[in-house]
N, C-alpha and C positions, 0 to 999 in steps of 0.2 A: 139310779138304774145304771146310767153309763159309768158311774165312779164304781160301783161294786163289781162291774163286768170288767174294769181295767184292773182293778186290785187284784180280783179272782182268777183272772185268765191271762193278761197281758203282762203284767209285773213277773209272775214266775217264769213265763215264756222269755222274757228279755233277760231276767237273771241267769237262767240257765244257758242261754244263746251267748250271752257275753261271756261267762265263764268256760264254757267249753271252747268257744272261739278263741279266746285270748289265751289258755292254756296251750291249745292246738298250736297257736300262733308261736309262742314261745319254743314250743319243742321243734316244730318244723324250722322256725328260724335258726336254731342251733344246728340242725341237721344240713340246711343249705349253705349256712356259714361254713361250716366244716369242709363240705364239698368245693365250694368257691377257693376257701384257703388251700387246698389240696391242689387244685387243678388250675385255677384262674389267681394267683396270689397277686398278679399286678392291677386287679379290679379293686382290692382292699384299699381304704385310703392311709395315707400317711398318718402316723399318730400326732394328731393336732391336740388332743387333749389326753388325760389319762384315762377317759371313759372307753375310747375305741380300743377294741380288742380285748379288752379285760373281761374275764369270765364272770368274775363276782359281781361287777356292777352290769353285767348283760350287755356288754359294748358290742357284742355280735350283732344286737338289733339297730345300734346306731350305724354300724358297717354296711347293713343291708339297706339301710335308708340312703346312705350314701350312694351304694351301686345302683339304687332306684331313681336318685335325682340325676346321676351323670348317664344313666340308660346303659350303663355296662353290662346289665344282665341279658341283653341283646347277643352279646357274644358267647353264651354259654350254647355250644353245639348241641349237646344231648336233649333231646326233646323232652324226654322223662324229667330232667332237672329243671328245665325252663318252665315246664308245667307246674312242676312241684314248686318253684319259686313263685309262680302266679298266684298258685292256690294259697301259698303263703300270706302274700298282700291281700288277696280277697278275704282270708280269715281275719286278719287285722283290721280290715275295715269293716266287717260285719259285727265283730265284736266292739269295735268302738262305737258304730252308729247305735247298736243295741244298748251300750251303756249310758250313752248321751240320751237315747230316748228315756230311758229309765230314770235318769237323773232330771230331765225335764219334767217328768210326771210330778215331781215335787213342786215345781213352780207354777202349775197350773190349778 
């Protein structure tokens, strides 16, 4: 009974949540990265590897991770862009957690 409910209700919700959140995360990450690159270029990491900053490898995601770790996002003066940055982080976490719960369902 519980397994049927999980498969019929929770699994589709987790799949849709993870896809929507992670696609939204990728799109917002590019938008926020472009804003930061234009207005706060000193927040971007120096190119330590070939991945950072390369569009083809989605290096903008690693650049936002660097900005998150250093706390440089707090320097963004515009409330709109700061909230968009925080929304982007939340979407990434929600999508990742939904995907992890979906994958964990295979081990139960």
